[in-house]
gemmi code that builds the backbone of each chain (N, CA, C; Angstrom):
import gemmi

chains = {
    "A": [
        ("UNK", (0.775, -1.049, -0.064), (-0.085, -0.098, 0.110), (0.923, 1.226, -0.123)),
        ("UNK", (1.950, 1.028, 0.779), (2.769, 2.353, 0.944), (3.553, 2.585, -0.617)),
        ("UNK", (3.706, 1.500, -1.303), (3.992, 1.475, -2.663), (3.480, 2.448, -3.851)),
        ("UNK", (1.879, 1.827, -3.520), (0.972, 2.860, -4.069), (0.898, 4.357, -3.760)),
        ("UNK", (0.968, 4.374, -2.450), (0.814, 6.025, -1.794), (2.073, 6.712, -2.680)),
        ("UNK", (3.382, 6.437, -2.722), (4.467, 6.755, -3.501), (4.007, 7.012, -4.760)),
        ("UNK", (3.510, 6.132, -5.117), (3.200, 6.245, -6.835), (2.026, 7.407, -7.226)),
        ("UNK", (0.980, 7.513, -6.137), (0.417, 8.534, -6.442), (1.081, 9.851, -6.264)),
        ("UNK", (1.595, 10.305, -5.155), (1.946, 11.381, -4.581), (3.188, 11.543, -5.843)),
        ("UNK", (4.207, 10.807, -5.922), (5.327, 11.367, -6.485), (5.294, 10.849, -8.130)),
        ("UNK", (4.624, 10.073, -8.370), (4.571, 9.574, -9.847), (5.553, 8.252, -10.079)),
        ("UNK", (5.695, 7.518, -10.857), (6.183, 6.381, -10.550), (7.783, 6.630, -10.775)),
        ("UNK", (8.481, 5.565, -9.847), (9.787, 6.207, -9.631), (10.573, 5.057, -10.747)),
        ("UNK", (10.225, 4.223, -11.509), (10.665, 3.478, -12.638), (10.249, 3.954, -14.069)),
        ("UNK", (11.038, 3.969, -15.237), (10.501, 4.373, -16.257), (10.578, 2.804, -16.920)),
        ("UNK", (9.430, 2.115, -17.281), (9.420, 1.084, -18.280), (9.224, 1.390, -19.691)),
        ("UNK", (9.575, 0.381, -20.466), (9.402, 0.424, -21.914), (8.172, -0.698, -22.226)),
        ("UNK", (7.154, 0.555, -22.533), (5.991, -0.041, -23.329), (5.573, -0.083, -24.592)),
        ("UNK", (5.245, -1.041, -24.939), (5.089, -1.231, -26.393), (3.881, -2.005, -26.630)),
        ("UNK", (3.053, -0.882, -27.493), (1.502, -1.553, -27.713), (1.451, -1.862, -29.302)),
        ("UNK", (1.021, -3.351, -29.857), (1.096, -4.164, -30.857), (-0.087, -4.173, -31.449)),
        ("UNK", (-0.440, -3.409, -32.343), (-1.745, -3.385, -33.533), (-1.522, -4.508, -34.387)),
        ("UNK", (-2.357, -5.340, -34.574), (-2.404, -6.534, -35.516), (-3.692, -6.400, -36.578)),
        ("UNK", (-4.388, -5.635, -36.047), (-5.735, -6.130, -36.856), (-6.300, -4.936, -37.472)),
        ("UNK", (-7.325, -5.495, -38.472), (-7.594, -4.116, -39.572), (-8.455, -2.963, -38.806)),
        ("UNK", (-8.544, -1.934, -39.271), (-9.093, -0.657, -38.218), (-10.251, -0.851, -38.336)),
        ("UNK", (-10.991, -1.428, -38.970), (-12.783, -1.853, -38.852), (-13.233, -3.281, -39.040)),
        ("UNK", (-14.234, -3.753, -38.407), (-14.348, -5.242, -38.712), (-14.291, -5.819, -37.269)),
        ("UNK", (-13.526, -5.236, -36.692), (-13.468, -5.429, -35.007), (-13.109, -4.021, -34.451)),
        ("UNK", (-13.139, -4.210, -32.985), (-13.153, -3.078, -31.781), (-11.752, -2.649, -31.429)),
        ("UNK", (-10.893, -3.883, -31.845), (-9.423, -3.908, -31.052), (-8.485, -2.728, -31.607)),
        ("UNK", (-8.604, -1.964, -32.855), (-7.578, -0.882, -33.392), (-8.201, 0.161, -32.248)),
        ("UNK", (-9.265, 0.591, -32.277), (-9.821, 1.837, -31.518), (-9.720, 1.746, -30.400)),
        ("UNK", (-9.820, 0.493, -29.581), (-9.826, 0.398, -28.168), (-7.972, 0.496, -27.639)),
        ("UNK", (-7.402, -0.127, -28.818), (-5.925, 0.184, -28.575), (-5.803, 1.496, -28.866)),
        ("UNK", (-5.873, 2.010, -29.626), (-5.464, 3.635, -29.364), (-6.051, 4.335, -28.502)),
        ("UNK", (-6.864, 3.712, -27.814), (-7.532, 4.746, -26.474), (-6.522, 4.355, -25.245)),
        ("UNK", (-5.820, 3.034, -25.605), (-5.332, 2.960, -24.184), (-3.875, 3.677, -24.635)),
        ("UNK", (-3.082, 3.539, -25.788), (-1.754, 4.363, -26.097), (-2.216, 5.952, -25.483)),
        ("UNK", (-3.405, 6.579, -26.029), (-3.227, 7.908, -25.698), (-3.567, 8.070, -24.115)),
        ("UNK", (-3.735, 6.996, -23.401), (-3.897, 7.196, -21.782), (-2.626, 6.968, -21.204)),
        ("UNK", (-1.868, 6.270, -21.955), (-0.685, 5.367, -21.546), (0.352, 6.610, -21.396)),
        ("UNK", (0.238, 7.410, -22.430), (1.312, 8.415, -23.083), (1.149, 9.717, -21.933)),
        ("UNK", (0.273, 9.704, -20.939), (0.107, 10.642, -19.854), (1.021, 10.215, -18.616)),
        ("UNK", (1.665, 8.861, -18.703), (2.128, 8.387, -17.704), (3.903, 8.391, -17.672)),
        ("UNK", (4.264, 9.173, -18.596), (5.849, 9.380, -18.688), (6.363, 8.007, -18.858)),
        ("UNK", (6.095, 7.130, -19.350), (6.393, 5.904, -19.583), (7.390, 5.708, -20.893)),
        ("UNK", (8.588, 4.874, -21.461), (8.719, 4.892, -22.709), (7.932, 3.862, -23.564)),
        ("UNK", (7.037, 4.567, -24.295), (5.948, 4.146, -25.015), (6.201, 4.094, -26.528)),
        ("UNK", (6.251, 2.905, -27.237), (6.281, 2.796, -28.855), (5.117, 1.947, -29.279)),
        ("UNK", (4.575, 2.104, -30.174), (3.660, 1.736, -31.123), (3.791, 1.160, -32.440)),
        ("UNK", (3.425, -0.148, -32.486), (3.916, -0.942, -33.428), (2.344, -1.560, -34.485)),
        ("UNK", (2.623, -1.300, -35.789), (1.609, -2.121, -36.554), (2.202, -2.954, -37.313)),
        ("UNK", (1.508, -3.899, -37.204), (2.070, -4.861, -38.203), (0.796, -5.904, -38.410)),
        ("UNK", (1.254, -7.111, -39.434), (-0.118, -8.083, -40.186), (-1.182, -6.819, -40.436)),
        ("UNK", (-2.606, -7.084, -40.685), (-3.326, -6.397, -40.886), (-3.650, -4.711, -40.175)),
        ("UNK", (-2.602, -4.673, -39.228), (-2.608, -3.522, -38.467), (-2.043, -2.525, -39.650)),
        ("UNK", (-1.301, -2.643, -40.173), (-0.402, -1.616, -41.038), (-1.669, -0.930, -41.651)),
        ("UNK", (-2.811, -1.383, -41.842), (-4.135, -0.909, -42.716), (-4.519, 0.627, -41.801)),
        ("UNK", (-4.216, 0.394, -40.355), (-5.116, 1.395, -39.701), (-4.497, 2.492, -39.765)),
        ("UNK", (-2.883, 2.648, -40.372), (-2.332, 4.002, -40.864), (-2.624, 4.875, -42.248)),
        ("UNK", (-3.150, 3.675, -43.015), (-3.430, 3.971, -44.196), (-4.153, 5.149, -44.498)),
        ("UNK", (-3.542, 6.051, -45.508), (-4.211, 7.321, -45.623), (-5.422, 7.296, -46.656)),
        ("UNK", (-6.240, 8.261, -46.954), (-8.036, 8.575, -47.430), (-8.615, 7.401, -47.269)),
        ("UNK", (-8.495, 6.996, -45.617), (-9.871, 6.212, -45.266), (-11.173, 7.000, -45.286)),
        ("UNK", (-12.124, 6.170, -46.000), (-13.410, 6.336, -45.970), (-14.412, 5.620, -45.377)),
        ("UNK", (-15.104, 5.792, -44.351), (-15.900, 4.860, -43.748), (-17.458, 5.554, -43.799)),
        ("UNK", (-17.927, 6.199, -44.948), (-19.124, 6.423, -44.813), (-20.144, 5.249, -45.275)),
        ("UNK", (-19.658, 4.179, -45.801), (-20.561, 3.274, -46.533), (-20.388, 2.256, -45.151)),
        ("UNK", (-19.707, 2.278, -44.410), (-20.093, 1.297, -43.324), (-20.506, 1.950, -41.757)),
        ("UNK", (-20.982, 3.219, -42.092), (-21.359, 3.582, -40.670), (-20.472, 3.774, -39.495)),
        ("UNK", (-19.082, 3.879, -39.485), (-18.220, 3.705, -38.465), (-17.646, 5.269, -38.683)),
        ("UNK", (-17.170, 5.326, -37.313), (-16.536, 6.537, -37.228), (-14.906, 6.530, -37.683)),
        ("UNK", (-14.411, 7.141, -38.814), (-12.804, 7.069, -38.904), (-12.089, 7.857, -38.347)),
        ("UNK", (-11.415, 6.972, -37.345), (-10.523, 7.715, -36.387), (-9.155, 7.789, -36.660)),
        ("UNK", (-8.782, 7.613, -38.078), (-7.263, 7.484, -38.565), (-6.849, 9.018, -38.288)),
        ("UNK", (-7.481, 9.847, -38.364), (-7.159, 10.908, -38.229), (-6.095, 11.262, -36.796)),
        ("UNK", (-7.118, 10.373, -35.913), (-6.385, 10.274, -34.385), (-4.904, 10.185, -34.165)),
        ("UNK", (-4.454, 9.173, -34.844), (-3.106, 8.924, -35.145), (-2.268, 10.047, -35.189)),
        ("UNK", (-2.522, 10.764, -35.694), (-1.797, 12.407, -35.958), (-1.461, 12.675, -34.390)),
        ("UNK", (-2.355, 12.600, -33.856), (-2.280, 13.173, -32.389), (-0.903, 12.370, -31.498)),
        ("UNK", (-0.850, 11.439, -31.765), (0.427, 10.839, -31.035), (1.565, 11.371, -30.797)),
        ("UNK", (1.719, 12.305, -32.032), (2.828, 13.091, -31.789), (2.930, 14.349, -30.683)),
        ("UNK", (1.488, 14.903, -30.582), (1.256, 15.553, -29.606), (1.344, 15.337, -28.196)),
        ("UNK", (1.643, 13.642, -27.794), (1.092, 13.206, -26.759), (2.712, 12.865, -26.397)),
        ("UNK", (3.714, 13.223, -27.304), (4.996, 12.742, -27.267), (5.106, 11.005, -27.216)),
        ("UNK", (4.338, 10.883, -28.132), (4.520, 9.309, -28.888), (5.289, 9.265, -30.304)),
        ("UNK", (6.476, 8.775, -29.924), (7.467, 9.510, -31.328), (8.045, 8.038, -31.909)),
        ("UNK", (7.649, 6.738, -31.040), (8.410, 5.759, -31.694), (7.333, 5.178, -32.148)),
        ("UNK", (7.224, 5.042, -33.654), (6.203, 4.434, -34.207), (6.802, 3.592, -34.959)),
        ("UNK", (6.667, 2.078, -35.066), (7.107, 0.969, -36.027), (6.258, 0.587, -36.905)),
        ("UNK", (6.504, 0.194, -38.207), (5.513, -0.311, -38.842), (6.263, -1.659, -39.404)),
        ("UNK", (5.945, -2.650, -39.707), (6.639, -3.790, -39.989), (6.964, -4.016, -41.574)),
        ("UNK", (8.328, -4.029, -42.065), (8.280, -4.053, -43.627), (7.639, -4.919, -44.071)),
        ("UNK", (7.912, -6.551, -43.695), (7.164, -7.641, -44.568), (5.496, -7.061, -44.703)),
        ("UNK", (4.873, -6.532, -43.271), (3.208, -6.521, -43.244), (2.673, -5.373, -44.456)),
        ("UNK", (3.756, -4.251, -44.845), (3.468, -3.403, -45.687), (3.585, -3.855, -46.791)),
        ("UNK", (4.607, -4.612, -47.372), (4.771, -5.068, -48.245), (3.773, -6.128, -49.257)),
        ("UNK", (3.219, -7.019, -48.357), (2.570, -8.353, -48.376), (1.346, -7.262, -48.748)),
        ("UNK", (0.801, -6.427, -48.349), (-0.718, -5.402, -48.534), (-0.326, -4.276, -49.803)),
        ("UNK", (1.119, -4.479, -50.647), (0.876, -3.849, -51.337), (1.146, -2.007, -51.083)),
        ("UNK", (1.840, -1.914, -50.003), (1.817, -0.443, -49.289), (3.046, 0.115, -49.113)),
        ("UNK", (3.199, 1.213, -49.342), (4.928, 2.036, -48.925), (4.271, 2.731, -47.758)),
        ("UNK", (5.418, 3.640, -47.388), (5.336, 4.607, -46.429), (4.579, 5.944, -46.392)),
        ("UNK", (4.752, 5.958, -48.100), (3.835, 7.309, -48.475), (2.627, 7.321, -48.333)),
        ("UNK", (2.131, 5.676, -48.308), (0.492, 5.350, -48.262), (0.099, 5.706, -46.903)),
        ("UNK", (0.707, 5.983, -45.672), (0.766, 6.121, -44.324), (0.342, 7.799, -43.716)),
        ("UNK", (-0.668, 7.483, -42.846), (-1.156, 9.127, -42.375), (0.120, 9.536, -41.497)),
        ("UNK", (0.910, 8.972, -41.115), (2.198, 9.684, -39.943), (3.412, 9.209, -40.313)),
        ("UNK", (4.493, 10.024, -40.098), (5.495, 9.241, -40.530), (6.090, 8.351, -39.405)),
        ("UNK", (6.597, 7.238, -40.038), (6.878, 5.887, -39.072), (8.562, 5.227, -39.533)),
        ("UNK", (8.647, 4.857, -38.709), (9.813, 3.835, -38.686), (9.602, 2.674, -39.131)),
        ("UNK", (9.949, 2.098, -40.235), (9.940, 0.735, -41.140), (10.970, -0.039, -40.504)),
        ("UNK", (10.595, -0.998, -40.274), (11.512, -2.094, -39.671), (11.088, -3.804, -40.263)),
        ("UNK", (12.514, -4.141, -40.487), (12.012, -5.582, -41.282), (11.596, -6.180, -39.937)),
        ("UNK", (11.192, -7.340, -40.184), (10.752, -8.553, -38.967), (11.835, -8.680, -37.827)),
        ("UNK", (12.962, -8.832, -38.630), (14.066, -9.419, -37.786), (14.378, -8.436, -36.799)),
        ("UNK", (14.441, -6.857, -37.316), (14.854, -6.012, -36.567), (13.712, -5.482, -35.384)),
        ("UNK", (12.605, -5.806, -35.962), (11.478, -5.436, -34.994), (11.612, -6.413, -33.687)),
        ("UNK", (12.132, -7.648, -34.218), (11.926, -8.829, -33.000), (12.837, -8.284, -31.550)),
        ("UNK", (13.795, -7.531, -32.454), (14.714, -7.116, -31.275), (14.206, -6.063, -30.278)),
        ("UNK", (13.911, -4.886, -31.022), (12.943, -3.855, -30.379), (12.139, -4.702, -29.234)),
        ("UNK", (11.351, -5.609, -29.864), (10.496, -6.290, -29.152), (11.019, -6.802, -27.696)),
        ("UNK", (12.205, -7.591, -28.059), (13.031, -8.113, -27.099), (13.524, -7.536, -25.816)),
        ("UNK", (13.671, -6.193, -26.197), (13.709, -5.017, -25.126), (12.566, -4.259, -24.121)),
        ("UNK", (11.302, -4.688, -24.671), (10.543, -4.220, -23.959), (10.310, -4.709, -22.685)),
        ("UNK", (9.629, -4.191, -21.640), (9.212, -4.367, -20.297), (7.813, -5.036, -20.223)),
        ("UNK", (7.219, -4.314, -21.063), (5.361, -4.656, -20.998), (4.981, -4.549, -22.767)),
        ("UNK", (4.724, -5.685, -22.982), (4.197, -5.305, -24.436), (2.665, -5.959, -24.341)),
        ("UNK", (2.004, -4.819, -24.890), (0.301, -5.125, -24.800), (-0.302, -5.409, -26.473)),
        ("UNK", (-0.488, -6.394, -27.072), (-0.936, -6.673, -28.193), (-2.649, -6.669, -28.415)),
        ("UNK", (-2.986, -6.241, -29.553), (-4.532, -6.759, -30.006), (-4.728, -6.615, -31.391)),
    ],
    "B": [
        ("UNK", (7.465, -13.445, -7.846), (7.185, -12.965, -8.650), (5.731, -11.762, -8.705)),
        ("UNK", (5.616, -10.887, -9.179), (4.115, -10.317, -9.363), (3.469, -10.145, -10.452)),
        ("UNK", (2.549, -10.830, -10.776), (2.126, -10.742, -12.245), (0.828, -10.177, -12.143)),
        ("UNK", (0.666, -9.036, -13.150), (-0.653, -8.716, -13.710), (-1.489, -9.146, -14.934)),
        ("UNK", (-2.402, -9.500, -14.748), (-3.414, -9.929, -16.185), (-4.135, -8.950, -16.709)),
        ("UNK", (-4.211, -9.179, -18.309), (-5.163, -8.351, -18.828), (-6.052, -9.195, -19.638)),
        ("UNK", (-7.221, -9.226, -19.575), (-8.313, -9.970, -20.231), (-9.233, -9.431, -21.340)),
        ("UNK", (-9.023, -9.721, -22.231), (-9.383, -8.816, -23.753), (-10.497, -9.361, -24.336)),
        ("UNK", (-11.423, -10.435, -23.926), (-12.493, -11.460, -24.319), (-13.402, -11.454, -23.376)),
        ("UNK", (-14.523, -11.956, -23.990), (-15.612, -12.109, -22.977), (-15.846, -13.392, -22.574)),
        ("UNK", (-16.710, -13.848, -21.648), (-16.402, -15.475, -21.262), (-16.895, -16.143, -21.813)),
        ("UNK", (-17.794, -16.023, -23.326), (-18.254, -17.207, -23.992), (-17.891, -17.229, -25.122)),
        ("UNK", (-17.616, -16.264, -26.064), (-16.983, -16.327, -27.363), (-15.669, -17.057, -27.482)),
        ("UNK", (-14.671, -16.769, -26.658), (-13.205, -16.830, -26.495), (-12.930, -17.596, -25.273)),
        ("UNK", (-11.824, -18.276, -25.308), (-11.252, -19.039, -24.272), (-10.262, -17.916, -23.173)),
        ("UNK", (-10.179, -16.880, -23.826), (-9.079, -16.120, -23.015), (-9.391, -16.000, -21.305)),
        ("UNK", (-10.575, -15.907, -21.000), (-11.062, -15.662, -19.607), (-10.739, -16.834, -19.044)),
        ("UNK", (-11.400, -18.027, -19.627), (-10.566, -19.372, -18.820), (-9.239, -19.596, -18.796)),
        ("UNK", (-8.681, -19.111, -19.808), (-7.002, -19.583, -20.007), (-6.452, -18.722, -18.692)),
        ("UNK", (-7.426, -17.289, -18.423), (-6.392, -16.757, -17.593), (-6.774, -16.804, -16.111)),
        ("UNK", (-7.903, -17.143, -16.105), (-8.323, -17.919, -14.659), (-7.768, -18.963, -14.240)),
        ("UNK", (-7.345, -19.732, -15.186), (-6.467, -21.104, -14.878), (-4.961, -20.620, -14.769)),
        ("UNK", (-4.921, -19.749, -15.618), (-3.397, -19.026, -15.051), (-2.956, -18.451, -13.764)),
        ("UNK", (-4.153, -17.830, -13.321), (-3.922, -17.247, -12.008), (-4.323, -18.069, -10.774)),
        ("UNK", (-4.966, -18.925, -11.238), (-5.157, -20.005, -10.107), (-3.920, -20.509, -9.592)),
        ("UNK", (-3.070, -21.097, -10.925), (-1.858, -22.047, -10.761), (-1.139, -21.082, -10.266)),
        ("UNK", (-0.829, -19.337, -10.605), (0.019, -18.836, -9.968), (-0.107, -18.619, -8.475)),
        ("UNK", (-1.617, -18.305, -8.000), (-1.637, -18.650, -6.844), (-1.160, -19.704, -5.908)),
        ("UNK", (-1.310, -20.828, -6.332), (-0.941, -22.129, -6.017), (0.413, -22.190, -5.709)),
        ("UNK", (1.434, -21.385, -6.789), (2.759, -21.401, -6.664), (3.289, -20.372, -5.864)),
        ("UNK", (2.418, -19.435, -5.011), (2.710, -18.562, -4.193), (2.900, -17.139, -4.561)),
        ("UNK", (2.623, -16.983, -6.031), (3.085, -15.648, -6.679), (2.073, -14.658, -6.369)),
        ("UNK", (2.427, -13.553, -6.457), (1.388, -12.408, -6.467), (0.835, -11.970, -7.635)),
        ("UNK", (-0.816, -11.916, -7.288), (-1.664, -11.454, -8.600), (-1.493, -9.829, -8.152)),
        ("UNK", (-1.027, -8.899, -9.063), (-1.107, -7.447, -8.515), (-2.620, -6.978, -9.079)),
        ("UNK", (-3.189, -7.296, -9.934), (-4.461, -6.708, -10.570), (-4.630, -7.679, -11.687)),
        ("UNK", (-6.033, -7.880, -12.024), (-6.780, -8.248, -13.129), (-7.505, -7.193, -13.650)),
        ("UNK", (-7.005, -7.215, -14.863), (-7.872, -5.750, -15.727), (-8.531, -6.365, -16.886)),
        ("UNK", (-9.880, -6.101, -16.940), (-10.675, -6.379, -17.928), (-10.939, -5.216, -18.971)),
        ("UNK", (-10.790, -5.675, -20.292), (-10.751, -4.653, -21.383), (-11.323, -5.008, -22.496)),
        ("UNK", (-11.764, -4.284, -23.623), (-12.503, -4.544, -24.409), (-13.463, -5.663, -23.919)),
        ("UNK", (-14.113, -6.693, -24.787), (-15.370, -7.695, -24.508), (-14.767, -8.033, -23.058)),
        ("UNK", (-13.537, -7.947, -22.772), (-13.136, -8.875, -21.347), (-14.023, -8.271, -20.227)),
        ("UNK", (-14.683, -6.842, -20.564), (-15.394, -6.390, -19.284), (-16.764, -7.112, -19.140)),
        ("UNK", (-17.160, -7.924, -20.122), (-18.516, -8.608, -19.931), (-18.202, -9.936, -18.666)),
        ("UNK", (-17.019, -10.087, -18.581), (-16.704, -11.133, -17.401), (-17.378, -10.304, -15.996)),
        ("UNK", (-17.892, -9.374, -15.842), (-17.944, -8.502, -14.717), (-19.545, -8.667, -14.474)),
        ("UNK", (-20.322, -8.932, -15.439), (-21.747, -8.790, -15.471), (-22.521, -9.962, -14.938)),
        ("UNK", (-22.882, -9.191, -13.610), (-23.853, -10.116, -12.595), (-24.956, -10.851, -12.973)),
        ("UNK", (-25.804, -10.059, -14.172), (-26.793, -10.496, -14.860), (-26.399, -11.850, -15.626)),
        ("UNK", (-24.867, -12.183, -16.138), (-24.730, -13.314, -16.855), (-25.604, -14.571, -16.223)),
        ("UNK", (-26.349, -15.461, -16.959), (-26.703, -16.668, -16.336), (-26.296, -17.838, -17.550)),
        ("UNK", (-24.948, -18.137, -17.438), (-24.883, -19.580, -18.229), (-25.543, -20.677, -18.119)),
        ("UNK", (-25.719, -21.723, -18.549), (-26.498, -22.733, -18.144), (-26.120, -23.698, -16.926)),
        ("UNK", (-26.886, -24.026, -16.296), (-26.342, -25.004, -15.108), (-24.969, -26.024, -15.182)),
        ("UNK", (-24.850, -26.628, -16.478), (-23.708, -27.663, -16.452), (-22.725, -26.854, -17.135)),
        ("UNK", (-22.711, -25.333, -17.290), (-21.575, -24.592, -17.918), (-21.031, -24.075, -16.510)),
        ("UNK", (-19.634, -23.761, -16.692), (-19.115, -22.961, -15.856), (-19.379, -21.507, -15.901)),
        ("UNK", (-19.111, -20.801, -14.749), (-19.890, -19.323, -14.869), (-18.486, -18.738, -14.253)),
        ("UNK", (-18.050, -17.942, -15.432), (-16.616, -17.268, -15.080), (-16.941, -15.745, -14.235)),
        ("UNK", (-18.258, -15.388, -14.458), (-18.354, -14.081, -13.641), (-18.332, -14.501, -12.164)),
        ("UNK", (-18.610, -15.428, -11.584), (-19.010, -15.886, -10.364), (-17.565, -16.605, -10.110)),
        ("UNK", (-16.752, -17.481, -10.936), (-15.177, -18.003, -10.499), (-14.651, -16.700, -10.158)),
        ("UNK", (-14.514, -15.740, -10.909), (-13.253, -14.364, -10.916), (-14.109, -13.769, -9.485)),
        ("UNK", (-15.192, -13.704, -9.285), (-15.518, -12.889, -8.024), (-15.120, -14.003, -7.020)),
        ("UNK", (-15.223, -15.086, -6.842), (-14.831, -16.035, -5.360), (-13.618, -15.723, -5.753)),
        ("UNK", (-12.534, -16.140, -6.771), (-10.971, -16.400, -6.494), (-10.893, -14.768, -5.901)),
        ("UNK", (-11.370, -13.604, -6.470), (-11.001, -12.716, -6.021), (-10.972, -12.241, -4.579)),
        ("UNK", (-12.066, -12.777, -3.922), (-12.798, -12.479, -3.025), (-11.708, -13.381, -1.707)),
        ("UNK", (-11.499, -14.381, -2.343), (-10.784, -15.233, -1.685), (-9.293, -15.205, -1.381)),
        ("UNK", (-8.556, -14.561, -2.549), (-6.820, -13.888, -2.585), (-7.118, -12.657, -2.674)),
        ("UNK", (-8.053, -11.836, -2.233), (-8.071, -10.267, -2.399), (-7.291, -9.737, -3.566)),
        ("UNK", (-7.383, -10.132, -4.792), (-7.586, -9.788, -5.858), (-7.880, -8.855, -6.557)),
        ("UNK", (-7.357, -7.579, -6.970), (-8.222, -6.304, -7.614), (-8.603, -6.397, -8.801)),
        ("UNK", (-9.717, -6.769, -8.947), (-10.581, -7.211, -10.230), (-11.063, -5.871, -10.823)),
        ("UNK", (-10.371, -5.033, -11.773), (-10.718, -3.891, -12.486), (-11.201, -3.776, -13.907)),
        ("UNK", (-12.502, -3.581, -14.061), (-13.036, -3.201, -15.233), (-12.739, -1.897, -15.876)),
        ("UNK", (-12.554, -1.691, -17.114), (-12.372, -0.688, -17.810), (-13.425, 0.447, -17.872)),
        ("UNK", (-13.450, 1.282, -17.573), (-14.942, 2.493, -17.277), (-15.233, 2.604, -18.655)),
        ("UNK", (-14.053, 3.142, -20.091), (-14.766, 3.422, -21.166), (-15.085, 2.328, -21.986)),
        ("UNK", (-14.251, 1.168, -21.876), (-15.090, 0.018, -22.915), (-16.177, -0.674, -21.994)),
        ("UNK", (-16.429, -0.456, -20.646), (-17.802, -0.889, -20.131), (-18.680, 0.102, -20.442)),
        ("UNK", (-18.877, 1.296, -20.770), (-19.688, 1.926, -20.826), (-20.417, 1.957, -22.193)),
        ("UNK", (-19.380, 1.637, -23.189), (-19.863, 1.285, -24.498), (-20.910, -0.270, -24.479)),
        ("UNK", (-20.389, -0.964, -23.424), (-20.931, -2.278, -23.418), (-22.344, -2.457, -22.443)),
        ("UNK", (-22.288, -1.279, -21.781), (-23.644, -1.420, -20.769), (-23.066, -1.846, -19.419)),
        ("UNK", (-21.688, -2.331, -19.157), (-21.241, -2.530, -17.812), (-21.021, -1.396, -16.725)),
        ("UNK", (-21.879, -1.365, -15.940), (-21.569, 0.161, -14.802), (-21.896, -0.893, -13.759)),
        ("UNK", (-21.998, -0.066, -12.644), (-22.180, -0.513, -11.152), (-23.381, -1.237, -10.932)),
        ("UNK", (-24.319, -0.713, -11.744), (-25.548, -1.347, -11.471), (-25.546, -2.799, -12.021)),
        ("UNK", (-24.729, -2.967, -12.873), (-24.668, -4.604, -13.399), (-23.260, -5.547, -12.876)),
        ("UNK", (-22.672, -4.588, -11.837), (-21.328, -5.187, -11.683), (-21.388, -6.487, -10.423)),
        ("UNK", (-20.870, -7.256, -10.717), (-20.697, -8.552, -9.656), (-19.728, -8.014, -8.550)),
        ("UNK", (-20.616, -8.199, -7.131), (-19.779, -8.074, -6.151), (-18.290, -8.444, -6.344)),
        ("UNK", (-17.133, -7.669, -5.766), (-15.558, -7.996, -6.021), (-14.941, -7.500, -7.011)),
        ("UNK", (-15.696, -6.770, -8.232), (-14.938, -6.085, -9.177), (-15.140, -4.787, -8.823)),
        ("UNK", (-14.448, -4.051, -9.455), (-14.552, -2.500, -9.650), (-14.760, -1.639, -10.632)),
        ("UNK", (-14.945, -0.555, -11.091), (-14.744, -0.053, -12.362), (-13.749, 1.136, -12.153)),
        ("UNK", (-12.976, 1.254, -12.912), (-12.055, 2.504, -12.864), (-11.108, 2.418, -14.361)),
        ("UNK", (-10.451, 3.371, -14.423), (-9.620, 3.849, -15.899), (-8.636, 3.035, -16.516)),
        ("UNK", (-8.403, 3.156, -17.759), (-7.306, 2.770, -18.182), (-5.786, 3.013, -17.478)),
        ("UNK", (-5.637, 3.958, -16.877), (-4.435, 4.256, -16.250), (-4.108, 3.220, -15.085)),
        ("UNK", (-5.182, 2.475, -14.613), (-5.094, 1.097, -13.983), (-4.589, 0.400, -14.380)),
        ("UNK", (-4.420, 0.117, -15.717), (-3.674, -1.081, -16.601), (-2.525, -0.481, -16.752)),
        ("UNK", (-2.100, 0.872, -17.028), (-0.599, 0.984, -17.156), (0.047, 1.057, -16.111)),
        ("UNK", (-0.684, 1.392, -14.687), (0.095, 1.111, -13.561), (0.337, -0.321, -13.117)),
        ("UNK", (-0.819, -1.121, -13.495), (-0.409, -2.556, -13.491), (1.066, -2.800, -14.029)),
        ("UNK", (1.161, -2.478, -15.387), (2.242, -2.679, -16.130), (3.429, -2.368, -15.461)),
        ("UNK", (3.206, -1.026, -14.726), (4.306, -0.336, -14.302), (5.145, -1.033, -12.952)),
        ("UNK", (3.795, -1.621, -12.065), (4.304, -2.278, -10.799), (4.523, -3.840, -10.770)),
        ("UNK", (3.795, -4.618, -11.723), (4.215, -5.798, -11.560), (5.486, -6.314, -12.314)),
        ("UNK", (5.961, -7.346, -12.039), (7.136, -8.151, -12.901), (6.789, -8.295, -13.993)),
        ("UNK", (5.598, -8.882, -14.390), (5.427, -9.186, -15.496), (3.695, -9.012, -16.020)),
        ("UNK", (3.206, -8.713, -16.900), (2.019, -8.132, -17.498), (1.682, -9.250, -18.384)),
        ("UNK", (0.594, -10.242, -18.008), (0.540, -11.050, -19.032), (-0.960, -10.992, -19.842)),
        ("UNK", (-1.134, -11.300, -20.976), (-1.988, -10.613, -21.894), (-3.121, -11.970, -22.548)),
        ("UNK", (-4.202, -11.821, -22.280), (-5.205, -12.926, -22.803), (-6.103, -12.674, -23.598)),
        ("UNK", (-6.134, -13.074, -24.951), (-6.906, -12.338, -25.675), (-6.387, -12.967, -27.163)),
        ("UNK", (-7.253, -12.362, -28.290), (-6.873, -12.652, -29.651), (-5.615, -12.332, -30.367)),
    ],
}
model = gemmi.Model(1)
for chain_id, residues in chains.items():
    chain = gemmi.Chain(chain_id)
    for i, (resn, *xyz) in enumerate(residues, 1):
        res = gemmi.Residue()
        res.name, res.seqid = resn, gemmi.SeqId(i, " ")
        for name, pos in zip(("N", "CA", "C"), xyz):
            atom = gemmi.Atom()
            atom.name, atom.element = name, gemmi.Element(name[0])
            atom.pos, atom.b_iso = gemmi.Position(*pos), 0.0
            res.add_atom(atom)
        chain.add_residue(res)
    model.add_chain(chain)
structure = gemmi.Structure()
structure.add_model(model)
structure.setup_entities()
C-alpha cells in the first residue's frame, strides 16, 4: 500500500518500456480503436512508449480512409495526435506493408519501417507488451 | 514474482478468460502475487452479474468474483470499454470495481510481468 501511495504522490519511480502492438484491420473489430484509446492514456504516464503496426494492423495507418459506407467513425486522423502526446516511436513492419502493396507514402503519419528481424529485437527489449 | 493480468475477451465467445483464470489459479498456488486483473475490450463482460450460463456450464463471472474474494485480488473493469457495452456499477458483480485505463498502465509498471489473454 505504501508503494501505491508513493506512486500516487510522487509519480512512478521506474520508467518501463511499454510497447503497444496493433495487428488487426481498423474496422471489422473494435481492437484497433480500443488499443488507440489505451495508447493515448498511457502517454500521460511518462513511460517509454512505442507503438507497432504489423499484419493487417498496418492498414490502420492508411491514408484516405472513407468509412461512410459502413457507418463507422473514421478515427485514422487520431493517429496524428500521437506526436502531440510525445509518442514518437512508431514502428511499422516492412513485410506486412509489402504484403499489402503499401509503402510509407501511403501512411497518415511518419513511421519507422523495420524488417521483422529488427522488430523482433526491439520487442525483446521491452518490459511490457500489450497486443491486440 | 508479481503478475498483472489483462483479459481482452468475454466469457463465452473466446477462451481467453478461462485461460487467464487457470493461469491465475496456478500462479497463486505457486505462491506468486497477482497485482491486478484488468478487464478490457469485451473482457468487461466477465463482470456482468446478470450473466446466466446454463447450469452445467462454468460461470466465469462468479469464478472470478470468488477467486478475487479468496485471495484479495484487485479485479478492475475499464470504465470506457464498460460504458459502451452497458457495464456499469448497477450490473457489476461484487468483488469487481470500475476504473480507468490508467489502472492497466499502472499495473504494467508495478508488476514484474503483465500477461495478456486475448486474440
